Rosetta silent file (secondary structure, phi, psi, omega in degrees, C-alpha in Angstrom):
SEQUENCE: MNLIVLVVMTLGLVTSAFADGGHDHHAVPTLKNQTTTVVSIQDNTVTLTFGPIDLPSGHEGDLAASMPKHVFQLPKDMYMVGFKSAVFTQEGVPLPRNYLHHILMLNNDKPSVSCPGEPLFFSGAGLEMTEAKFPDGYGVKLAKGQHLMSVVAFYHKAPPTKNVMASFTMYMAPEQAPVKEMDVYQVGVNVVCYSKFAQRGPDQTDEGIEIKPGVQVHAAPLKFLMDGCVKFAYPHGHDELLMIALENKTRKQTLLRTVPDVEQDGKFLEFQPHQVYQNGQGFPVSKADDYEMVMVHHHPLQKEELQHGMGNYLLYMTPGACPATNTAQAQQ
SCORE:     score description
SCORE:     0.000 S_00000001
   1 L     0.000  -40.610  178.333 -125.104   54.841  -38.163 S_00000001
   2 H   -59.230  -36.281 -179.425 -126.995   53.559  -35.094 S_00000001
   3 H   -63.955  -43.019  179.929 -125.828   56.603  -33.187 S_00000001
   4 H   -63.776  -44.339 -179.442 -127.249   58.993  -35.781 S_00000001
   5 H   -62.062  -39.594 -179.900 -130.615   57.201  -35.846 S_00000001
   6 H   -60.748  -44.620 -178.839 -130.845   57.330  -32.053 S_00000001
   7 H   -65.288  -45.619 -177.074 -130.361   61.085  -31.980 S_00000001
   8 H   -65.682  -38.837  178.708 -132.855   61.785  -34.757 S_00000001
   9 H   -64.747  -31.443 -177.891 -135.509   59.534  -33.204 S_00000001
  10 H   -70.824  -25.926 -170.167 -135.147   61.370  -29.897 S_00000001
  11 H   -59.119  -49.019 -176.684 -135.843   64.780  -31.409 S_00000001
  12 H   -62.099  -39.296 -179.603 -139.590   64.518  -31.843 S_00000001
  13 H   -65.452  -44.070 -177.718 -140.126   63.203  -28.320 S_00000001
  14 H   -68.316  -42.488 -178.480 -138.064   65.914  -26.694 S_00000001
  15 H   -60.822  -41.387 -179.548 -139.582   68.727  -28.730 S_00000001
  16 H   -64.341  -44.928 -179.666 -143.108   67.670  -27.769 S_00000001
  17 H   -63.339  -39.780 -178.908 -142.286   67.474  -24.067 S_00000001
  18 H   -65.210  -43.348 -178.141 -140.565   70.845  -24.164 S_00000001
  19 H   -67.954  -22.876 -179.102 -143.497   72.517  -25.915 S_00000001
  20 H   -74.743   -6.771  172.523 -145.899   71.110  -23.335 S_00000001
  21 H   111.696   10.361  178.670 -144.465   73.439  -20.723 S_00000001
  22 H   -63.882  -21.915 -179.340 -141.817   71.464  -18.895 S_00000001
  23 L  -135.610   52.268 -174.935 -139.477   74.454  -19.304 S_00000001
  24 H   -54.875  -37.737 -175.886 -141.857   77.402  -19.686 S_00000001
  25 H   -72.446   -6.548  177.617 -139.344   79.880  -18.276 S_00000001
  26 H  -108.381    8.241 -170.669 -136.938   78.922  -21.052 S_00000001
  27 L   -65.476  143.882  173.152 -139.465   79.202  -23.882 S_00000001
  28 L  -132.623  167.667 -171.936 -138.532   80.826  -27.185 S_00000001
  29 L   -64.190  146.532  171.624 -140.645   81.390  -30.280 S_00000001
  30 L  -116.602  116.417 -177.853 -141.824   78.546  -32.490 S_00000001
  31 L   -89.866  141.782 -176.423 -142.453   79.652  -36.065 S_00000001
  32 L   -91.685   79.832  173.431 -145.094   77.876  -38.099 S_00000001
  33 L  -143.092 -177.389 -170.765 -143.239   76.910  -41.241 S_00000001
  34 L  -102.239   10.271  179.003 -141.815   73.794  -42.794 S_00000001
  35 L   -66.541  150.314 -174.070 -138.089   74.406  -42.318 S_00000001
  36 L  -125.815  160.393  172.631 -136.257   71.552  -40.672 S_00000001
  37 E  -127.220  132.187  179.583 -133.216   70.912  -38.512 S_00000001
  38 E  -118.839  132.686  177.423 -131.222   67.690  -38.757 S_00000001
  39 E  -110.084  129.783  178.523 -128.722   66.540  -36.121 S_00000001
  40 E  -133.638  145.977  177.421 -126.001   64.069  -37.084 S_00000001
  41 E  -120.301  127.216  177.275 -123.095   62.547  -35.177 S_00000001
  42 E  -142.283  122.523 -177.224 -120.015   61.292  -36.963 S_00000001
  43 L    53.616 -119.983 -177.529 -116.779   60.386  -35.221 S_00000001
  44 L  -108.340   37.494  175.478 -116.023   63.313  -32.883 S_00000001
  45 E  -132.769  146.655  170.495 -118.387   65.878  -34.391 S_00000001
  46 E  -121.833  121.237 -175.080 -122.027   66.787  -33.839 S_00000001
  47 E  -120.251  129.685  171.599 -123.504   68.786  -36.728 S_00000001
  48 E  -104.499  129.798  178.345 -126.823   70.620  -36.904 S_00000001
  49 E  -117.123  127.357 -173.010 -128.033   71.469  -40.406 S_00000001
  50 E  -112.894  136.468  175.102 -130.766   74.100  -40.770 S_00000001
  51 E   105.564 -170.667   11.238 -133.106   74.669  -43.695 S_00000001
  52 E   -79.446  156.909  178.347 -133.656   75.072  -46.532 S_00000001
  53 E  -143.686  146.359  178.209 -135.429   78.400  -46.106 S_00000001
  54 E   -91.019  133.046  178.862 -136.179   81.230  -48.542 S_00000001
  55 E  -106.502  154.215    2.822 -134.748   84.648  -47.698 S_00000001
  56 L   -75.587  155.732  179.812 -135.427   87.280  -46.626 S_00000001
  57 L  -132.003  139.153 -179.254 -137.120   85.875  -43.536 S_00000001
  58 L   -74.662  174.073  178.003 -138.507   87.787  -40.570 S_00000001
  59 L  -116.694  145.998  177.107 -137.591   87.369  -36.901 S_00000001
  60 E  -136.337  147.280  172.646 -139.929   86.494  -34.052 S_00000001
  61 L    83.989  173.399 -178.120 -139.659   86.397  -30.267 S_00000001
  62 L   -59.601  -31.572 -177.360 -137.094   87.591  -27.723 S_00000001
  63 L  -101.031   11.813  170.221 -134.329   85.603  -29.413 S_00000001
  64 L    52.148   65.617 -177.035 -135.285   86.726  -32.934 S_00000001
  65 E   -93.799  144.332  175.148 -135.743   83.340  -34.609 S_00000001
  66 L   -98.684  -14.882 -177.794 -136.268   82.769  -38.350 S_00000001
  67 L  -148.469  166.365 -175.098 -137.279   79.118  -37.991 S_00000001
  68 L   -59.159  143.642  172.313 -138.619   76.840  -35.249 S_00000001
  69 L   -59.927  154.872 -178.904 -136.429   76.161  -32.248 S_00000001
  70 E  -132.516  124.102 -178.698 -135.005   72.663  -32.222 S_00000001
  71 E  -110.060  135.252 -179.389 -134.487   70.586  -29.083 S_00000001
  72 E  -148.461  168.385  178.444 -132.338   67.467  -29.064 S_00000001
  73 L  -129.682  150.344  173.753 -130.378   65.172  -26.746 S_00000001
  74 L   -92.455  148.216 -176.714 -127.012   63.494  -26.996 S_00000001
  75 L   -80.508   -6.294  178.918 -126.827   59.727  -26.457 S_00000001
  76 L  -157.874  163.930  174.613 -123.812   59.972  -24.128 S_00000001
  77 L   -61.987  134.911  178.555 -121.776   62.510  -22.157 S_00000001
  78 E  -141.131  155.253  177.199 -119.610   64.558  -24.506 S_00000001
  79 E  -116.972  118.389  175.790 -117.216   67.500  -24.181 S_00000001
  80 E   -76.870  126.571 -178.364 -117.364   70.254  -26.793 S_00000001
  81 E  -117.648    7.582  177.563 -113.826   71.457  -27.556 S_00000001
  82 E   168.713  175.210  179.725 -114.618   73.821  -30.436 S_00000001
  83 E  -163.873  162.272  175.364 -117.168   74.723  -33.087 S_00000001
  84 E  -150.121  162.813 -179.791 -117.675   76.262  -36.527 S_00000001
  85 E  -136.641  163.423  179.574 -120.584   77.508  -38.642 S_00000001
  86 E  -154.855  155.570  174.433 -121.403   77.925  -42.327 S_00000001
  87 E  -134.967  136.986 -169.372 -124.142   79.340  -44.578 S_00000001
  88 E  -163.501  170.289  175.028 -124.748   78.026  -48.094 S_00000001
  89 E   -83.744  167.697  178.826 -127.356   77.100  -50.704 S_00000001
  90 L   -60.629  -24.129  178.157 -129.046   73.721  -50.820 S_00000001
  91 L   -83.765   -1.843  177.491 -126.664   72.900  -53.672 S_00000001
  92 L    92.692    8.830  179.465 -123.688   73.533  -51.388 S_00000001
  93 L   -81.009  123.732  179.730 -122.608   76.913  -52.791 S_00000001
  94 E   -60.803  143.936  176.839 -121.168   79.127  -49.996 S_00000001
  95 L  -114.662  159.467  177.289 -123.052   82.364  -49.289 S_00000001
  96 L   -55.447  142.294 -175.121 -121.759   85.618  -47.745 S_00000001
  97 H   -64.424  -22.359 -179.987 -121.448   85.291  -43.990 S_00000001
  98 H   -77.099    2.494  169.338 -123.729   88.291  -43.432 S_00000001
  99 H   -71.201  -25.216  179.645 -126.672   86.166  -44.608 S_00000001
 100 E   -92.130  127.605  175.820 -126.533   84.617  -41.133 S_00000001
 101 E   -88.097  -53.625  174.655 -127.776   86.764  -38.271 S_00000001
 102 E  -166.345  153.990  165.877 -127.148   84.334  -35.436 S_00000001
 103 E  -122.876  126.456  177.108 -127.105   80.770  -34.211 S_00000001
 104 E  -115.178  131.684  176.395 -127.674   80.296  -30.477 S_00000001
 105 E  -114.946  118.675 -174.765 -126.981   76.990  -28.754 S_00000001
 106 E  -117.860  145.808  172.113 -128.651   76.640  -25.346 S_00000001
 107 E  -108.771  101.761 -174.332 -128.529   73.979  -22.639 S_00000001
 108 E   -71.534   -9.902 -179.934 -132.003   74.089  -21.097 S_00000001
 109 E  -104.714    7.591  176.496 -130.971   71.817  -18.222 S_00000001
 110 E  -132.062  123.878 -177.632 -128.063   73.949  -17.020 S_00000001
 111 E   -73.365  149.262  175.545 -128.590   77.464  -15.633 S_00000001
 112 L   -78.030  139.314  173.891 -126.575   80.416  -16.851 S_00000001
 113 L   -81.808  -40.778 -175.876 -124.252   82.079  -14.338 S_00000001
 114 L   -75.803  -24.832 -179.766 -124.043   85.365  -16.249 S_00000001
 115 L  -127.441   80.334 -176.662 -127.813   85.578  -16.875 S_00000001
 116 L   -54.495  137.470 -179.395 -129.581   84.236  -13.749 S_00000001
 117 L    89.221   -5.512  178.871 -132.896   82.573  -14.497 S_00000001
 118 L  -110.693  157.706  173.257 -131.944   81.771  -18.089 S_00000001
 119 E   -71.812  161.704 -178.140 -130.610   78.542  -19.604 S_00000001
 120 E   -70.966  123.775  169.666 -126.918   78.361  -20.433 S_00000001
 121 E   -88.248  103.047 -168.923 -125.948   79.882  -23.788 S_00000001
 122 E  -101.637  -14.374  174.974 -122.957   77.631  -24.441 S_00000001
 123 E  -171.702  173.136  179.894 -121.992   78.424  -28.039 S_00000001
 124 E   163.877 -166.199 -178.771 -123.158   80.041  -31.239 S_00000001
 125 E  -162.191  152.905  169.005 -122.218   82.377  -34.051 S_00000001
 126 L  -120.480 -154.503 -177.639 -123.106   85.652  -35.723 S_00000001
 127 L   -64.763  -16.435  178.164 -121.954   87.076  -39.020 S_00000001
 128 L   -67.392  -33.838  177.080 -118.337   86.688  -37.819 S_00000001
 129 L    45.346   44.579 -179.476 -118.686   82.872  -38.083 S_00000001
 130 L   -74.485  134.065  174.743 -115.313   82.465  -36.369 S_00000001
 131 L   -76.693  130.494 -177.184 -114.056   78.913  -35.995 S_00000001
 132 E  -109.703  131.828  172.725 -113.414   78.184  -32.314 S_00000001
 133 E  -136.448  114.661 -176.419 -110.859   75.713  -30.985 S_00000001
 134 L   -72.239  160.527  174.119 -110.307   75.652  -27.237 S_00000001
 135 L   -56.869  148.326 -178.740 -106.889   75.080  -25.657 S_00000001
 136 L   -54.837  134.748  175.488 -105.948   71.414  -25.501 S_00000001
 137 L    89.494    5.725 -179.532 -107.491   69.589  -22.566 S_00000001
 138 E  -125.504  145.884 -179.695 -110.432   71.970  -22.003 S_00000001
 139 E  -164.511  172.204  177.184 -114.076   71.629  -22.994 S_00000001
 140 E  -107.234  122.231 -177.148 -117.738   72.284  -22.209 S_00000001
 141 E   -77.067  129.995  172.219 -119.606   69.255  -20.884 S_00000001
 142 E  -120.445  107.188 -170.132 -122.862   68.322  -22.614 S_00000001
 143 L   -82.610  153.151  175.589 -124.355   65.475  -20.616 S_00000001
 144 L   -54.645  131.377  175.226 -126.388   62.566  -21.907 S_00000001
 145 L    84.264   -9.671  176.980 -130.094   63.385  -21.939 S_00000001
 146 L   -66.352  145.450 -179.042 -129.748   67.140  -21.406 S_00000001
 147 L   -85.811  101.522  178.248 -132.182   69.180  -23.479 S_00000001
 148 E   -95.578  146.366 -174.184 -130.031   71.145  -25.911 S_00000001
 149 E  -140.188  139.669  174.537 -131.671   73.709  -28.164 S_00000001
 150 E  -109.364  141.637  173.269 -130.768   75.672  -31.277 S_00000001
 151 E  -128.023  125.063 -172.300 -132.220   79.056  -32.239 S_00000001
 152 E  -125.394  137.277  174.142 -131.424   80.290  -35.752 S_00000001
 153 E  -137.829  134.737  172.988 -131.993   83.618  -37.489 S_00000001
 154 E   -98.902  157.444 -176.253 -130.999   84.726  -40.962 S_00000001
 155 L   -64.889  124.500 -173.854 -130.396   88.380  -41.819 S_00000001
 156 L   -71.943  -10.824  177.166 -133.770   89.966  -42.507 S_00000001
 157 L  -106.081   13.925  177.081 -132.273   92.295  -45.152 S_00000001
 158 L   -63.863  146.981  178.718 -130.607   89.538  -47.162 S_00000001
 159 L   -65.087  155.570  179.385 -131.432   89.676  -50.891 S_00000001
 160 L   -53.989  120.233 -176.709 -134.129   87.292  -52.144 S_00000001
 161 E  -144.382  129.203 -179.166 -132.464   83.876  -52.164 S_00000001
 162 E   -87.832  147.815  168.972 -134.060   80.452  -52.472 S_00000001
 163 E    54.082   54.927  177.348 -133.168   77.361  -50.463 S_00000001
 164 E   -87.393  140.857  179.506 -130.675   78.851  -48.015 S_00000001
 165 E  -132.312  162.273  174.312 -129.142   76.548  -45.424 S_00000001
 166 E  -142.542  161.513  176.721 -126.779   76.861  -42.477 S_00000001
 167 E  -141.224  152.905  175.201 -124.838   74.449  -40.323 S_00000001
 168 E  -134.824  118.158 -176.399 -123.295   74.438  -36.879 S_00000001
 169 E  -112.538  126.820  175.942 -120.649   71.825  -36.119 S_00000001
 170 E  -103.139  125.954  173.823 -119.417   71.064  -32.615 S_00000001
 171 E   -82.473  132.016 -178.392 -116.025   69.410  -32.237 S_00000001
 172 E  -115.261  145.960  178.053 -116.084   66.822  -29.449 S_00000001
 173 L   -68.617  145.521  172.477 -113.203   65.383  -27.439 S_00000001
 174 L   -54.469  150.063 -168.507 -112.362   61.707  -28.030 S_00000001
 175 L   -56.813  -37.882 -175.954 -114.236   59.540  -25.546 S_00000001
 176 L   -97.698    2.484 -176.657 -111.277   58.647  -23.320 S_00000001
 177 L   -72.402  136.591  175.952 -109.437   61.978  -23.534 S_00000001
 178 L   -71.585  130.600 -177.356 -108.967   63.846  -20.220 S_00000001
 179 L  -135.570  131.433  172.735 -110.880   67.150  -20.305 S_00000001
 180 E   -90.122  129.479 -173.583 -111.154   69.937  -17.737 S_00000001
 181 E   -77.748  137.542  177.084 -114.675   71.348  -17.714 S_00000001
 182 L  -113.256  148.158  167.447 -115.258   75.029  -18.485 S_00000001
 183 E   -88.838  164.289  179.230 -118.183   77.319  -17.710 S_00000001
 184 E  -123.440  130.753 -171.844 -119.483   79.762  -20.323 S_00000001
 185 E  -132.602  126.660  179.781 -120.062   83.415  -19.441 S_00000001
 186 E   -91.248  134.792  171.536 -121.661   86.159  -21.589 S_00000001
 187 E  -138.698  150.728  179.072 -120.440   89.756  -21.468 S_00000001
 188 E  -170.379  160.268  173.098 -121.236   92.713  -23.705 S_00000001
 189 L   -71.606  -45.376  174.706 -121.655   96.455  -24.021 S_00000001
 190 L   -77.520  164.048  179.296 -125.233   95.888  -25.153 S_00000001
 191 L   -67.462  122.926 -175.386 -127.655   93.932  -22.943 S_00000001
 192 L  -102.186  -17.966 -179.258 -126.847   90.242  -23.483 S_00000001
 193 L   -90.597  120.046 -174.206 -129.426   88.578  -21.203 S_00000001
 194 H   -67.733  -22.210  176.917 -132.747   88.238  -23.028 S_00000001
 195 H   -71.170  -10.787  179.510 -134.657   88.329  -19.726 S_00000001
 196 H  -111.136   11.952 -178.681 -133.366   91.919  -19.351 S_00000001
 197 H   -59.609  -28.913  179.556 -134.208   93.150  -22.850 S_00000001
 198 H   -65.633  -17.352 -179.277 -136.996   95.298  -21.369 S_00000001
 199 H   -89.754    0.121 -178.923 -134.278   97.325  -19.600 S_00000001
 200 L   -66.492  147.244  178.613 -132.589   98.360  -22.849 S_00000001
 201 L   -73.408  172.471 -177.582 -132.332  102.066  -23.577 S_00000001
 202 L   -66.000  -17.912 -179.700 -134.146  103.810  -26.451 S_00000001
 203 L   -93.782    9.169 -175.022 -131.033  103.567  -28.651 S_00000001
 204 E  -124.648  130.507  179.384 -130.820   99.759  -28.330 S_00000001
 205 E  -129.132 -172.846  174.666 -132.776   97.132  -30.279 S_00000001
 206 L   -59.749  -24.382 -178.829 -132.402   93.465  -31.177 S_00000001
 207 L   -82.999  -12.868 -179.673 -129.872   94.657  -33.773 S_00000001
 208 E   125.280 -159.585 -179.021 -127.675   96.358  -31.173 S_00000001
 209 E   -95.229  135.384 -178.914 -126.895   99.931  -30.108 S_00000001
 210 E   -61.899  130.235  179.390 -127.481  102.755  -32.597 S_00000001
 211 E  -103.365  118.225 -179.028 -124.208  104.027  -34.060 S_00000001
 212 L   -85.874  165.717 -178.516 -124.220  107.742  -34.871 S_00000001
 213 L   -58.384  145.885 -179.784 -122.012  109.362  -37.562 S_00000001
 214 E    89.669 -164.117  179.761 -118.299  109.550  -36.832 S_00000001
 215 E   -82.154  130.185 -179.474 -116.342  107.692  -34.170 S_00000001
 216 E  -125.788  127.362  176.427 -118.495  106.276  -31.391 S_00000001
 217 E  -113.904  122.633  176.520 -117.198  104.792  -28.144 S_00000001
 218 E  -117.901  139.309  179.243 -119.632  102.849  -25.975 S_00000001
 219 E  -139.042  150.996  179.036 -118.772  101.394  -22.581 S_00000001
 220 E  -143.147  133.778  177.963 -120.706   99.484  -19.936 S_00000001
 221 E   -67.867  155.350 -176.269 -119.714   98.536  -16.369 S_00000001
 222 E  -145.272  133.166  170.067 -119.481   94.851  -15.546 S_00000001
 223 L  -121.532  126.067  177.688 -119.420   92.783  -12.368 S_00000001
 224 L   -77.037  145.356  179.607 -118.687   89.081  -12.664 S_00000001
 225 L   -99.774    8.559  176.226 -120.936   86.704  -10.727 S_00000001
 226 L  -154.120  156.643  169.365 -118.219   84.061  -10.410 S_00000001
 227 L   -89.324  137.093 -178.559 -114.461   83.780  -10.045 S_00000001
 228 E  -158.406  172.615  178.192 -112.875   82.132  -13.039 S_00000001
 229 E  -124.248  108.425 -173.384 -109.877   81.671  -15.293 S_00000001
 230 E   -76.389  123.833  179.936 -110.637   82.603  -18.915 S_00000001
 231 E  -105.748  -25.172 -176.412 -109.108   80.200  -21.440 S_00000001
 232 E  -151.516  141.019  179.473 -110.957   81.253  -24.604 S_00000001
 233 E  -130.623  114.303  179.158 -112.932   84.340  -25.674 S_00000001
 234 E   -92.395  117.426 -176.896 -115.309   84.180  -28.649 S_00000001
 235 E   -90.364  152.521  175.944 -115.897   87.710  -30.041 S_00000001
 236 E  -138.822  133.707  178.120 -119.029   89.012  -31.749 S_00000001
 237 E  -155.765  174.103 -178.427 -119.482   92.264  -33.657 S_00000001
 238 L  -119.202 -178.361  175.629 -121.255   93.970  -36.564 S_00000001
 239 L   -56.206  149.322  177.693 -120.321   96.160  -39.526 S_00000001
 240 L    74.230    4.930  175.156 -118.337   99.344  -38.743 S_00000001
 241 E   -71.181  134.767  174.867 -116.823   97.813  -35.600 S_00000001
 242 E  -105.357  -33.430 -176.497 -113.242   98.941  -34.927 S_00000001
 243 E  -168.020  146.908  164.456 -112.556   97.244  -31.592 S_00000001
 244 E  -126.993  151.489 -175.884 -114.070   95.501  -28.593 S_00000001
 245 E  -150.755  153.055  171.357 -112.302   95.194  -25.256 S_00000001
 246 E  -121.373  126.643 -175.994 -112.659   93.871  -21.719 S_00000001
 247 E  -128.553  140.519  172.907 -110.869   95.853  -19.012 S_00000001
 248 E   -91.821  105.453 -176.062 -110.282   95.360  -15.308 S_00000001
 249 L   -73.435  -31.065 -179.870 -110.836   98.863  -13.931 S_00000001
 250 L   -64.602  -44.261 -175.771 -109.775   97.921  -10.395 S_00000001
 251 L   -99.760    1.573  179.121 -106.344   96.681  -11.484 S_00000001
 252 L    54.682   55.518  178.915 -106.056   98.954  -14.532 S_00000001
 253 E  -128.356  135.030  167.885 -105.555   96.073  -16.962 S_00000001
 254 E   -89.743  113.126 -174.985 -106.794   95.560  -20.508 S_00000001
 255 E   -87.964  -39.266  178.689 -107.585   91.856  -20.549 S_00000001
 256 E  -135.374  138.427  173.214 -108.962   91.522  -24.075 S_00000001
 257 E  -143.990  113.150 -170.684 -108.640   93.784  -27.106 S_00000001
 258 E  -122.686  123.878 -176.156 -110.082   92.408  -30.336 S_00000001
 259 L  -119.099  124.122 -179.114 -109.841   94.165  -33.715 S_00000001
 260 L   -85.448  160.730  165.431 -111.685   92.821  -36.790 S_00000001
 261 E   -81.227  134.539  179.737 -110.670   92.878  -40.428 S_00000001
 262 E  -135.283  159.999  171.996 -112.977   95.228  -42.338 S_00000001
 263 L   -77.085  174.042 -175.581 -113.386   96.519  -45.870 S_00000001
 264 L   -59.934  -31.393 -179.383 -112.546  100.132  -46.689 S_00000001
 265 L   -87.893    4.322  178.367 -116.136  101.213  -46.007 S_00000001
 266 L    95.347   -1.315  178.846 -116.170   99.446  -42.625 S_00000001
 267 L   -63.568  131.098 -177.279 -118.041   96.306  -43.697 S_00000001
 268 E   -65.342  136.128  175.011 -117.106   93.464  -41.360 S_00000001
 269 E  -109.122  -60.178 -178.775 -114.961   90.706  -42.860 S_00000001
 270 E  -173.866  165.678  165.830 -113.731   88.471  -40.034 S_00000001
 271 L   -96.623  116.723  178.144 -111.819   88.131  -36.802 S_00000001
 272 L   -65.408  150.831 -177.874 -108.396   86.786  -37.721 S_00000001
 273 H   -53.004  -36.713 -177.838 -107.214   83.824  -35.602 S_00000001
 274 H   -72.114  -10.145  177.096 -104.533   85.902  -33.869 S_00000001
 275 H   -93.852   -3.653 -178.883 -107.286   88.271  -32.659 S_00000001
 276 L  -102.239  115.735 -174.897 -109.207   85.470  -30.920 S_00000001
 277 L   -67.589  126.990  177.371 -107.931   84.876  -27.379 S_00000001
 278 E  -150.541  114.200 -174.087 -106.960   81.252  -26.718 S_00000001
 279 E  -155.514  121.894 -179.658 -104.564   80.384  -23.908 S_00000001
 280 E   -65.608  -26.336  176.804 -104.298   77.323  -21.686 S_00000001
 281 E   -74.028  -44.516  175.617 -102.820   79.420  -18.872 S_00000001
 282 E    78.804  175.479  173.572 -105.665   81.922  -19.038 S_00000001
 283 E  -130.458  150.358 -173.999 -106.304   85.159  -17.164 S_00000001
 284 E   -86.682  148.376  165.755 -108.347   85.606  -13.966 S_00000001
 285 E  -129.548  150.676 -175.032 -111.658   87.382  -13.431 S_00000001
 286 L  -141.736  157.243  176.471 -113.221   87.830  -10.004 S_00000001
 287 L   -68.283  -24.115 -173.360 -116.411   88.888   -8.289 S_00000001
 288 L   -76.651  -33.634 -172.780 -114.438   91.424   -6.241 S_00000001
 289 L   -86.191  161.135  175.156 -113.070   93.596   -9.067 S_00000001
 290 L  -100.058  135.793 -177.412 -114.837   96.156  -11.267 S_00000001
 291 E  -125.711  168.278  176.667 -114.729   95.612  -15.037 S_00000001
 292 E  -145.768  136.379  170.638 -115.815   97.450  -18.160 S_00000001
 293 E   -98.102  138.790 -176.717 -116.775   96.347  -21.655 S_00000001
 294 E  -132.397  140.507  169.836 -115.860   98.764  -24.455 S_00000001
 295 E  -138.573  145.107 -178.052 -116.673   98.883  -28.160 S_00000001
 296 E  -125.168  131.067  177.651 -115.579  101.409  -30.797 S_00000001
 297 E  -127.698  159.999  167.915 -117.309  102.017  -34.143 S_00000001
 298 E  -131.799  120.664  178.791 -116.938  104.440  -37.025 S_00000001
 299 E  -106.455  117.726 -177.726 -120.024  105.365  -39.053 S_00000001
 300 L   -53.285  138.014 -174.862 -119.174  107.257  -42.302 S_00000001
 301 L   -61.891  -33.362 -176.431 -120.436  110.830  -42.180 S_00000001
 302 L   -84.762   -5.375 -175.675 -122.102  110.603  -45.595 S_00000001
 303 L   -87.628  116.385 -176.252 -123.938  107.359  -44.828 S_00000001
 304 L   -86.971  -24.080 -178.610 -127.585  108.046  -44.002 S_00000001
 305 L   -66.782  135.132  179.658 -128.651  104.458  -43.329 S_00000001
 306 L   -65.640  145.526  175.347 -128.821  103.618  -39.631 S_00000001
 307 E  -127.261  139.582  176.263 -126.270  101.183  -38.243 S_00000001
 308 E  -119.509  137.417 -174.823 -126.533   99.198  -35.010 S_00000001
 309 E  -119.574  156.275  173.296 -123.498   97.745  -33.300 S_00000001
 310 L  -134.974  152.617  173.362 -122.654   95.041  -30.798 S_00000001
 311 E  -143.728   97.013 -173.134 -119.526   94.187  -28.853 S_00000001
 312 E  -127.426  158.169  166.660 -119.799   90.853  -27.045 S_00000001
 313 E  -132.392  144.064  159.702 -117.676   87.975  -25.826 S_00000001
 314 E   -99.999  114.435 -177.860 -118.525   84.427  -24.870 S_00000001
 315 E   -97.133  125.960  177.641 -115.919   83.689  -22.216 S_00000001
 316 E  -104.030  117.554 -171.494 -114.953   80.066  -21.646 S_00000001
 317 E  -141.625  149.105  169.656 -113.448   79.692  -18.187 S_00000001
 318 E   -84.806  145.136  179.393 -112.612   77.196  -15.507 S_00000001
 319 E   -69.837  149.197  177.833 -114.108   78.052  -12.096 S_00000001
 320 L    88.027 -166.595 -174.662 -111.832   79.493   -9.428 S_00000001
 321 L   -78.661  159.043  171.525 -108.373   80.987   -9.699 S_00000001
 322 L   -73.282  162.887  175.778 -105.848   80.519  -12.481 S_00000001
 323 L   -53.619  144.314 -173.453 -102.757   78.395  -11.763 S_00000001
 324 L   -68.694  -31.065 -177.352 -100.431   80.157   -9.339 S_00000001
 325 L   -93.818  146.963  177.899  -97.327   79.923  -11.519 S_00000001
 326 L    52.814   44.411 -178.709  -96.822   81.853  -14.748 S_00000001
 327 L   -55.392  133.747 -177.307 -100.083   83.716  -14.247 S_00000001
 328 L   -61.096  138.081  177.501 -101.370   84.985  -17.582 S_00000001
 329 L   -94.219  157.382  176.009 -100.739   88.652  -18.203 S_00000001
 330 L   -62.117  147.751  178.453 -103.189   91.035  -19.804 S_00000001
 331 L   -63.313  143.056  178.792 -102.862   91.273  -23.567 S_00000001
 332 L   -87.264    0.000    0.000 -100.638   94.074  -24.742 S_00000001
């Protein structure tokens, strides 16, 4: 109980300091409403609970927030080894996952490698709300006193619903457990770095890339800014997605190929566990090679409503090369 009180008491102090401009280059929108965020620690979990809020709710700022950003600190060094999300009513009744647009978890005291000049985006969720569990012995370090921040958005086209809430739970390694630290790297067909949103083409918005009728294949070249060994890949996509993939063009290898479960009309259901890459051996990525991100959608010919798609991964990797023996092979 003392641990929970310590975290909650810290929140107001940190939020005030952050708003005063200590991290201006990391600023995101603050919405003027009464929605709240509560952080609680119990055993080896840290849970953020958002809301209640009435939907539909608009989005504001570069990161499209529906409620005020929330900054908090942990009372000790911890290693995140997985996470999950949920959306529900204040009474605890589960709601469809597409009520949630996104949850972004940022570490304002650690710079991003994939998006220079931005804080580290270390975890989060979209409508896929996939539960993540890293390979045993690997985690993301969240140090005592670092300014961690949540940004939450609900789907702006959700039906009118009162008292909607969401939660984001981080699984933490036991205090004495040995953990190898991983970096987190964003990749996507659409522009994933918010500092580069101004460079997006006319067919790309906060909702993604416009999907035209029929089968659409979008690809984008990629150069990694670090050498690493990918142990876990968290996928993100929207309705009508058929596949996302990461390919090494230099070595002619498909490294990741992720296919979602969808309804007959293409509505996104989920990424099944066997479609989420998780491997303690991992596969290598390097600054030297050329890569490509690919996403495939199908938009029904008779459907007049516009659809926007995304195909992203959050890659969790150890720095440097993979172990020399039994090097992970590309997925078949």
